C-alpha positions as CSV (number, residue, x, y, z in Angstrom):
1,M,0.0,0.0,0.0
2,L,2.9,2.3,0.6
3,M,3.8,2.1,-3.1
4,Q,0.2,2.9,-4.1
5,D,0.2,6.0,-1.8
6,M,3.5,7.2,-3.3
7,L,2.2,6.8,-6.8
8,E,-1.0,8.6,-6.0
9,E,0.9,11.4,-4.4
10,A,2.9,11.7,-7.7
11,G,-0.4,12.2,-9.6
12,C,-0.8,8.6,-10.9
13,R,-4.1,6.8,-10.9
14,V,-3.5,3.3,-9.7
15,A,-5.7,1.0,-11.8
16,A,-5.3,-2.1,-9.7
17,T,-3.3,-3.8,-7.0
18,V,-3.3,-7.6,-7.0
19,G,-1.6,-10.3,-5.0
20,T,-1.6,-13.4,-7.1
21,L,-0.3,-14.2,-10.5
22,E,-3.7,-15.4,-11.7
23,E,-5.3,-12.1,-10.8
24,A,-2.5,-10.1,-12.4
25,L,-2.7,-12.1,-15.7
26,E,-6.5,-11.7,-15.9
27,L,-6.2,-7.9,-15.5
28,A,-3.3,-7.7,-17.9
29,R,-5.3,-9.5,-20.5
30,S,-8.6,-7.6,-20.0
31,R,-7.7,-4.0,-19.1
32,T,-5.9,-1.1,-20.7
33,F,-3.3,0.7,-18.6
34,D,-0.1,2.8,-19.2
35,L,2.5,0.9,-17.2
36,A,3.0,-1.6,-14.5
37,F,5.1,-2.5,-11.5
38,I,5.6,-6.3,-11.0
39,D,6.8,-7.9,-7.9
40,L,8.9,-10.8,-9.1
41,N,7.5,-13.1,-6.3
42,L,3.7,-13.2,-6.1
43,R,3.0,-15.3,-3.1
44,G,5.8,-17.6,-3.9
45,I,5.2,-17.9,-7.6
46,P,7.5,-16.2,-10.1
47,A,5.8,-13.5,-12.2
48,W,7.6,-14.3,-15.5
49,P,4.3,-15.1,-17.4
50,L,3.0,-11.6,-16.5
51,A,6.2,-10.0,-17.6
52,D,6.0,-11.9,-20.9
53,L,2.4,-10.8,-21.4
54,L,3.1,-7.2,-20.7
55,Q,6.1,-7.3,-23.1
56,T,3.9,-8.8,-25.8
57,R,1.3,-6.1,-25.3
58,G,3.9,-3.3,-25.4
59,I,3.1,-2.1,-21.9
60,P,6.2,-0.7,-20.1
61,F,6.9,-2.3,-16.7
62,A,9.4,-2.5,-14.0
63,F,10.2,-5.3,-11.6
64,V,10.0,-4.7,-7.9
65,T,12.2,-7.1,-5.9
66,G,14.4,-7.6,-2.9
67,Y,16.7,-9.8,-5.0
68,G,18.2,-7.1,-7.3
69,S,18.7,-7.3,-11.0
70,A,20.4,-10.7,-10.6
71,G,16.9,-12.2,-10.2
72,T,15.7,-11.0,-13.6
73,A,15.6,-13.3,-16.6
74,T,17.8,-12.6,-19.6
75,T,14.8,-12.0,-21.8
76,H,13.9,-9.0,-19.5
77,A,17.4,-7.7,-18.9
78,D,16.5,-4.2,-20.1
79,V,13.5,-3.9,-17.7
80,P,14.1,-1.4,-14.8
81,V,14.4,-2.9,-11.4
82,L,13.1,-1.1,-8.3
83,Q,15.1,-2.6,-5.4
84,K,13.3,-3.2,-2.1
85,P,13.3,-1.4,0.2
86,F,12.9,1.7,-1.9
87,T,12.5,5.4,-1.3
88,S,10.0,7.7,-3.0
89,Q,12.9,9.1,-5.0
90,N,13.8,5.6,-6.3
91,L,10.2,5.0,-7.3
92,M,9.9,8.4,-9.1
93,T,13.1,7.7,-11.0
94,I,11.8,4.3,-12.3
95,L,8.4,5.9,-13.0
96,A,10.0,8.5,-15.2
97,R,11.9,5.8,-17.1
98,L,8.6,3.9,-17.7
99,R,6.8,7.0,-18.8
100,S,9.5,7.7,-21.4
101,R,8.9,4.2,-22.8
102,Q,5.2,4.7,-23.4
103,P,4.0,5.0,-27.0
104,P,2.8,8.4,-28.1
105,A,-0.8,9.3,-27.3
106,G,-3.3,8.1,-29.9
107,R,-1.4,4.9,-30.8
């Protein structure tokens, strides 16, 4: 919830917060959103299928993890990593990177 509060304070509208891979995949398939933050470990299940789906859909995303970039797959080596614990400034830096990867409006 801390992350959601930080994002809302930065003027973002948080579309959803989920705790399981199944919920995340369902939302990623059925909703439209600008970007995403993915915890690599969703209740003990690796979130790689979600990362693959977002990549296929062209939705910018970042990983959130306590394991650092060493825990990311080679296929997602260019994805920003928000290292836990993080500060508001860390989050804003990654948010700016994700926003710069969004397609132009109207596409």
